[in-house]
C-alpha positions in Angstrom: 147.6 -113.1 53.1 145.5 -116.0 54.2 142.0 -115.3 55.3 142.2 -116.2 59.0 139.9 -114.5 61.5 141.0 -113.5 65.0 138.8 -116.2 66.5 140.5 -118.8 64.3 144.0 -117.5 65.5 142.8 -118.1 69.1 141.7 -121.6 68.2 145.1 -122.4 66.6 146.8 -121.0 69.7 144.7 -123.2 72.0 145.2 -126.3 69.8 149.0 -125.7 69.6 149.2 -125.3 73.4 149.1 -129.1 73.9 150.9 -130.4 75.9 153.0 -127.6 77.3 150.5 -124.7 77.7 149.7 -121.3 76.2 152.8 -119.6 74.8 154.2 -122.8 73.5 153.8 -124.7 70.2 153.2 -128.4 70.8 156.3 -130.0 72.3 158.8 -127.8 70.6 161.7 -126.1 72.3 163.1 -123.0 70.6 165.8 -125.1 68.9 163.5 -127.9 67.8 160.9 -125.5 66.5 163.5 -123.7 64.5 164.8 -127.0 63.1 161.3 -128.3 62.3 160.3 -125.2 60.4 163.6 -124.9 58.5 164.2 -128.6 57.7 160.6 -129.7 57.1 159.0 -126.5 55.7 161.9 -124.3 54.5 160.8 -121.5 56.8 162.9 -119.4 59.1 160.3 -119.1 61.8 162.5 -116.9 64.1 163.0 -114.3 61.3 162.6 -110.8 62.8 159.5 -110.1 60.9 157.7 -112.8 62.8 158.6 -111.1 66.1 156.1 -108.3 65.7 153.7 -109.6 68.4 156.4 -110.9 70.9 159.1 -113.4 71.2 157.3 -116.5 72.4 156.9 -119.5 70.1 153.1 -118.9 70.0 153.7 -115.3 68.9 156.2 -116.3 66.2 153.7 -118.8 64.8 150.7 -116.4 64.9 152.7 -113.6 63.2 153.7 -116.1 60.5 150.0 -117.1 59.9 148.9 -113.4 59.7 151.7 -112.4 57.3 151.8 -115.5 55.0 149.7 -116.4 51.9 147.2 -119.2 51.9 149.5 -121.7 50.3 152.2 -121.3 53.0 149.7 -121.1 55.8 148.1 -124.4 54.8 151.5 -126.0 54.4 152.4 -125.1 58.0 149.0 -126.0 59.5 148.9 -129.4 57.9 152.4 -130.2 59.2 151.5 -129.0 62.7 148.2 -131.0 62.5 150.1 -134.2 61.8 152.5 -133.6 64.6 149.7 -132.8 67.0 147.8 -136.0 66.1 150.9 -138.0 66.8 151.3 -136.4 70.2 147.7 -137.0 71.1 148.0 -140.7 70.2 151.1 -141.1 72.3 150.1 -139.1 75.4 148.9 -141.1 78.4 147.3 -138.4 80.5 143.7 -138.9 79.6 142.5 -135.6 81.1 145.1 -133.6 79.1 144.1 -135.4 75.9 140.4 -134.7 76.6 141.0 -131.0 77.3 143.1 -130.8 74.1 140.5 -132.7 72.0 137.9 -130.0 72.3 140.0 -127.9 69.8 140.6 -130.7 67.3 137.5 -130.3 65.2 137.7 -126.5 65.2 141.4 -126.6 64.1 140.6 -129.1 61.3 137.7 -126.8 60.1 140.2 -124.0 59.7 142.4 -126.2 57.5 139.3 -127.3 55.5 138.2 -123.7 55.0 141.6 -122.6 53.7 141.8 -125.6 51.4 138.7 -124.2 49.7 140.5 -121.0 48.9 141.6 -120.9 45.2 144.9 -119.4 46.4 145.7 -122.6 48.2 146.8 -124.1 44.9 149.9 -122.8 43.1 150.8 -123.4 39.5 154.3 -121.9 39.4 155.6 -125.1 37.7 153.4 -124.5 34.7 154.5 -122.2 31.9 154.4 -122.0 28.1 157.9 -123.3 27.6 157.8 -123.0 23.8 155.8 -120.8 21.4 152.9 -123.1 20.4 149.2 -122.2 20.3 148.1 -125.5 21.7 150.4 -125.2 24.7 149.5 -121.6 25.3 145.8 -122.5 25.3 146.5 -125.4 27.6 148.3 -123.3 30.2 145.6 -120.6 30.0 142.9 -123.1 30.5 144.6 -124.6 33.6 145.0 -121.1 35.1 141.3 -120.3 34.4 140.2 -123.5 36.0 142.3 -122.9 39.1 141.0 -119.3 39.3 137.5 -120.7 39.3 138.4 -122.9 42.3 137.9 -126.2 40.3 141.2 -128.1 40.6 139.4 -131.4 40.0 138.5 -130.1 36.5 142.2 -129.2 35.9 143.6 -132.7 36.5 143.1 -133.9 32.9 144.8 -130.9 31.3 147.6 -131.0 34.0 148.4 -134.5 32.8 148.4 -133.4 29.2 150.7 -130.5 30.0 153.1 -132.8 31.8 153.3 -135.2 28.8 154.0 -132.3 26.5 156.7 -131.0 28.9 158.5 -134.3 29.1 158.2 -134.9 25.3 159.9 -131.5 24.7 162.6 -132.2 27.3 163.4 -135.5 25.7 163.3 -134.1 22.2 165.9 -131.5 22.9 168.1 -134.3 24.1 167.4 -136.4 20.9 165.7 -139.0 23.0 162.8 -140.7 21.2 159.6 -141.8 22.9 156.6 -143.6 21.5 153.4 -141.6 21.0 151.5 -143.8 23.4 154.3 -144.1 26.0 152.9 -143.4 29.5 153.9 -140.4 31.5 155.9 -142.2 34.1 158.0 -144.0 31.4 158.8 -140.7 29.8 159.8 -139.3 33.2 162.0 -142.4 33.8 163.9 -141.6 30.6 164.3 -138.0 31.5 165.7 -138.9 34.9 168.3 -141.2 33.3 169.3 -138.4 31.0 169.8 -136.0 33.9 171.9 -138.5 35.8 174.2 -138.8 32.7 174.4 -135.0 32.3 175.5 -134.0 35.8 175.8 -135.3 39.3 172.4 -134.9 40.9 172.3 -134.1 44.6 171.1 -137.2 46.6 167.9 -135.4 47.6 167.0 -134.5 44.0 167.7 -138.0 42.7 165.6 -139.6 45.4 162.8 -137.1 44.7 163.0 -138.0 41.0 162.9 -141.8 41.7 159.9 -141.5 44.0 158.1 -139.4 41.4 158.1 -142.2 38.9 155.6 -144.3 40.9 153.6 -141.2 41.8 153.2 -140.3 38.1 152.2 -143.9 37.3 149.3 -143.4 39.8 148.6 -140.0 38.1 148.0 -141.9 34.9 145.2 -143.8 36.6 143.8 -140.6 38.1 143.7 -139.0 34.7 142.0 -142.0 33.0 139.6 -142.9 35.7 139.0 -139.9 37.9 139.1 -136.9 35.6 137.0 -135.4 32.8 139.3 -137.1 30.3 136.4 -139.7 30.2 133.0 -140.1 31.6 134.3 -140.4 35.2 133.2 -139.4 38.7 135.7 -136.6 39.4 137.8 -136.2 42.5 136.7 -134.4 45.6 138.0 -130.8 45.4 140.1 -131.1 48.6 141.8 -134.2 47.3 142.2 -132.7 43.9 144.0 -129.6 45.4 146.5 -131.9 47.2 147.1 -133.9 44.0 147.5 -130.8 41.9 150.0 -129.3 44.3 152.0 -132.6 44.5 152.3 -132.7 40.7 153.1 -129.0 40.5 156.0 -129.6 43.0 157.5 -132.1 40.6 157.2 -129.6 37.7 158.9 -127.0 39.9 161.8 -129.5 40.5 162.1 -130.1 36.7 162.3 -126.3 36.1 165.1 -126.0 38.7 167.1 -128.9 37.2 166.8 -127.5 33.7 168.2 -124.1 35.0 171.2 -126.0 36.5 171.7 -127.8 33.2 172.1 -124.5 31.3 174.2 -122.9 34.0 176.9 -125.7 33.8 
């Protein structure tokens, strides 16, 4: 479970009470809160297990925060932070905004604290997909680095892992790639192969397309902001976000490969 103190729960409750008051969560109705958590976060917030403290929207949220791990808690708090910032920017009642703003810094500090927790970064997309000593050492090193709470140090090896993963996925399809071919180009070839193999869901295809440009930027990060060279490394908070974003692409690849073998 996430390391959240009772005082921090109270701060979150106060921050989320804008603009409708304690007991509420931002501007949500029961329906819109359910839709937001399910569609944006993949969470059933009105699950019975989140009713342990009561049935209000506030109680469902705080029960979720108490019961969930750091990764999920951060995912929810970031999403709520963005929605709250949007509401504050649009609201015209200056007194209400001033009253709400006193909790803004405290709320952001809770997010910052959780982002420094090693458990805030997951690596479920990374595995030793073939028996190879180099790959096994690479995976083990990434895991050790994350356990030491140094995601900025893992960026270089994460890039190397992704290149090896795509090279393998292309090889089993008899698709050649040049030794110096960049990561995003390999990913583009992989996506084309998947499209030919089966009908991707629109969401998966869009995610794959958008990932190409993301991975092109990841090449620059690896070359100019990681320990691959004599660079100034990323800030740990930014590195956690980047690592999680790349890991999410790897999780998608694993899911698509499962579909391939099930067909």
